[in-house]
C-alpha positions, 0 to 999 in steps of 0.5 A: 169650532163646534160640529153641528149634529144634523139629522133629517126626517122624511115621510110618505104615507101611501104605497102610491107615493112609495112606488113613485119613489117620492121618499127617495127624492126627499132623501136626496134633496135633504142629503144634498142640502145638508152637505151644501150646508157643511153638515152631512147627515150620517145614516144613523141620523136619517129618519124615514117613515115610509108608509106612515100618515102625517095625521098621527104622531105615532111613527117609528122614525119620528119617535126615535128622532124626538128621543134623540132631540130630547137628550140633546143629541141633535142640533139641527133637523132638515125636513122637506116641507111642513106637511112632511113633518105633520098633516095636522097643524096642532102636531106641527106646532107641538113638534116645532115648540118641542124642538125650539125649547131644546135648542134644535134648529129646524130647516124646511127645504121649501122655505126658510123658517123665519123669526117674523110674525109674517113667517109664523103666519105663513107656516100656520097657513101651510099647516092648516092647508096641509090638514085641509088637503088630507081631509079632502084626500080622505073624502075623495078616497071614501067617495071612490071606494063607495062608487067602486063598491056600488059598481061591483068593483073592489079595489085592493091595496096592491093596485088591482081591481077585481070584478065581483059577481054576486048572484044573490037574486033580486036582493043582491049587493047592487041593490044595496040590501046587504 
């Protein structure tokens, strides 16, 4: 009997998600699934990108996972959902194809990865929706920051806001001249 060398990949992109412990919930669910499949994942094959966007492939844990898969050191990869793997449809396809060519089985916890055209279509739609969600999040974030700046509030990365008082006379920041 051959032992399956399993790994898992988890990712969150924002400090807010990290503060809400969503990475821990992913790790817990991935570990439990792998154990229930009889393929527990040792710490050295647990790949976690905490605070990295799924809109890029340049992520330290993902790079290490891809390197191991390339040399044939991994047989199965668990990922919570396609949007945790990548928020860009083209990147999802690239990673899926890369791992399939190397004989690596990919398991998403939120849905089985099938072999039918309908399963492929569903995965494609999920990838495109994830990309759309990211674009909408970016749009809302930009709009919120613009509103905060116009209101005289600056938001900082540590979830605080500071009232900015600039006394520049009639040509101040609020008038939009600087």
